C-alpha positions, 0 to 999 in steps of 0.5 A: 440531501444525497445527489442521487447521480452521485453513486455511493463511494464509502467504503470501511477498511478495518474500521478506517471509514474512507469517502472513496476506495481510491488510496495512494501507496506508500511511497509513492506519494512522498508525504503528500505535499509534494503532489498537492499541486497537482490534485486535490488532496481532500479527494482522495480516499486514503493518503498512505504515507512513505514508509517511516522508521525510527530514524531517518534513512538515507536508503541505498546508494545510486543508481537505485531506479531503472525503467523496464519494459512494463514498469520499474525496478526500484532499490531506493531502500526505504529512504525517509525522514524518520517518524519524529521529523514526520510528526513534527514536519510533514503531519501538520500540513496533512492536517489541514486537509480533509484526508484520511492519513494512514501511516506505513511504518516499518523496522528491522527488528520487532522492537523498532516497529513497536517504537514507531507504532507507539510514537504514532499512536500518540498523535491526532491525524493518523487513522491507522497503521499499514505494517510493511513486514517486506523489510528484512529482519536482521535478528533472523539472518536477513530473511523479510519478515513476511517471508515467514509466517512465524514472524509475520504473525509475531510482528503483526500481533506486537504491534497491535498490542501496543496501539489502539489504531487499525492495522493493515498488514502490507504482504509481500508477493514473494512467497509460495502461498501468499494465503498462508501468510494472509491467514496468519496475520489475520489470526495475529489481529490484523484489520486489513490487508494490503497486497501486492508489494513489489516482485523482487527483480534485476536488470543487466547493462550487457555492455559492461555486464554489471547490474544497473542497480547499485543494490543489484536487485530490486522490487519490481512495480508497475503494469507488468505485475498486475495479472500477479497481483490481481491473482493473489488479491482474488486468493486472499479475498477468498482465505480470509474475512478481513478487507483487503486492499488490491495494489500493483500495476493499477495504471487506470481506472479500468484496472482498479475495477477489476481488483474490486470485481475480484473482491478488493475493498479498495485499491491503491495508486503506486508507479502510476503516480510517477507517470501521471501526477493525477493518476489517483484523480483520473481513476476515481473518476473513471470508477464513478463514471463506470458506475454511473454507466452501469446504474451501479448505485453503491460500491459494495454492489460492485465489489466482489462481483466476480463469477467464474461459471 
C-alpha cells in the first residue's frame, strides 16, 4: 500500500514511464558509471547517456571548456566512444540498475542518425531516444539540423520511421522562433521535446587577444541561461500537445519547480552535476519536500499551474 506521506512522482514522457521527473542531461553525466559512487542511480527518473554517434569521436582540440560569470562555455565537440562500444561496454553496467535509460544520438547526415537509431532499437535496456538536432548538417553547408524547420522535420520523420522507441527531440535555442521548430517536429512524429540545448557564445582573453576556446565559440550553459530556457519552455508547452522536458540552468529544486510550474512534464540536470555530483538527488528531494509542505499529493497537480492574471 502506498505511503500517503510520499507524493506521487510518476510521469509519462512520450510513452516513457518515469518514477519521477528528474533526469540527467546528456553530456553532463558520462555513461552513468562515473557518478555511481556519489548517487544511487536507481533513484533517477531517467538517465540520458552522453551523445552517441556511428563511430567514436575524439572531439575538439583543447582548450574546450571555460568557466563564465554564471555558467560555462564548452566546445567539447561531442566526444564519445561510439554506439557499438556503448552497447558492448557501457549498457550492460546500466542494465544492472532499475533506472530508465535514454540514449542521446546525433549525426552529421540523416543517414548517420538512422544508423545509430537502428542499432539502439535492437538492444534491450534502452527506453527511448533523444535526438540532438543541434549538430551541423554537412550536406547543407554546416547549418545545424535544428536551425532549419525543414531539416528538423526530415531528421525527426526519418528516425521515427526506423524505430519503435519513443523519440524525444532536443531543440536548439539558437533560432528566431523556437515554437515553429517545436510544432514542425511534433508534426514529424516526435513523442516529446527537450529544451533548451546550449546558447552559442564565446570568451576572449584580453591579454593575448585570442579566444579562450580553441574552437573560438562554444555552448553556454548553467544559471545564466535559465531565464531564457524557462521562457522558451513556457512558450513551447503552449504551442504543442506533446510532453516537454525543461533543460537549462537548473541548479536546485527551486529552479526545477519553476520549469514544472510553467508546464514541463520533467526536467534535466546538466551543468549542476559538475559543481555538485549529488545535484540530481538534491533536486529530487527538494521537489518532494515542496510537495509535502504544500499538500500536493501528485506531481500532476503541480505541472502547468502557472497563473498570469
